[in-house]
C-alpha positions as CSV (number, residue, x, y, z in Angstrom):
1,M,0.0,0.0,0.0
2,K,1.3,3.4,-0.9
3,D,1.7,6.2,1.6
4,T,-1.1,8.7,0.8
5,S,0.4,11.4,3.0
6,R,2.6,12.5,0.2
7,S,-0.4,14.1,-1.5
8,F,-1.6,17.6,-0.9
9,F,-3.9,20.3,-2.3
10,T,-2.9,23.8,-3.2
11,Y,-3.3,26.6,-5.8
12,V,-2.4,25.4,-9.2
13,N,-0.4,28.4,-10.4
14,I,2.1,29.1,-7.6
15,P,5.9,29.4,-8.5
16,P,7.2,26.8,-5.9
17,V,4.8,24.2,-7.2
18,S,5.6,25.0,-10.9
19,T,9.3,24.7,-10.1
20,L,8.9,21.3,-8.4
21,M,6.8,20.1,-11.2
22,G,9.4,21.2,-13.8
23,K,12.0,19.3,-11.9
24,G,9.9,16.1,-11.9
25,L,9.4,16.1,-8.1
26,L,5.6,16.6,-8.2
27,Y,2.8,15.4,-10.5
28,T,-0.9,15.8,-10.8
29,P,-3.6,13.4,-11.9
30,G,-5.4,14.0,-15.1
31,G,-8.9,15.5,-15.3
32,S,-10.5,18.7,-14.2
33,H,-9.9,20.1,-10.7
34,H,-10.7,23.4,-9.0
35,R,-7.7,25.8,-9.4
36,E,-7.7,26.7,-5.7
37,H,-7.9,23.1,-4.5
38,Y,-5.7,21.2,-7.0
39,P,-4.2,17.8,-6.1
40,F,-0.5,17.2,-6.2
41,T,1.6,14.2,-5.3
42,I,5.3,14.0,-4.5
43,D,7.0,11.5,-6.9
44,D,8.2,8.2,-5.4
45,F,12.0,8.9,-5.7
46,A,11.6,12.3,-4.0
47,W,9.3,11.0,-1.3
48,E,11.8,8.2,-0.4
49,E,14.6,10.8,0.0
50,L,12.4,13.1,2.1
51,L,11.7,10.2,4.4
52,K,15.4,9.4,4.7
53,R,16.2,13.0,5.7
54,K,13.0,13.6,7.7
55,D,14.8,14.6,10.9
56,E,17.1,17.0,9.0
57,F,14.1,18.8,7.4
58,L,12.1,18.9,10.7
59,E,15.1,20.5,12.4
60,K,15.5,23.1,9.7
61,Q,11.8,23.9,9.9
62,A,11.9,24.3,13.7
63,N,14.9,26.6,13.4
64,C,13.1,28.8,10.8
65,E,10.0,29.0,13.0
66,H,12.2,30.0,16.0
67,Q,13.9,32.7,13.9
68,D,10.5,34.0,12.7
69,E,9.2,34.1,16.3
70,E,12.3,36.0,17.5
71,Q,11.9,38.5,14.6
72,Y,8.2,39.0,15.4
73,K,9.0,39.6,19.1
74,K,11.6,42.3,18.1
75,Q,9.1,44.0,15.9
76,R,6.4,44.0,18.6
77,S,8.6,45.1,21.6
78,P,8.3,48.8,22.7
79,R,11.2,50.9,21.7
């Protein structure tokens, strides 16, 4: 059974998705879909690599979120 969590919905015409599709990392099923709720799936070879490096990507995400939070706090603090 394939892992269905590698599929997601998003706008059809956003640059990051177009770039990933152009590199062969994402694909979409045929047929008609709503442009704001368009289905995408991460290709098998890319999904396998993401799973291998899962901890690395989660750590990067946590660091980015921490940096965003710190920047927000600086902007909100009284001067």
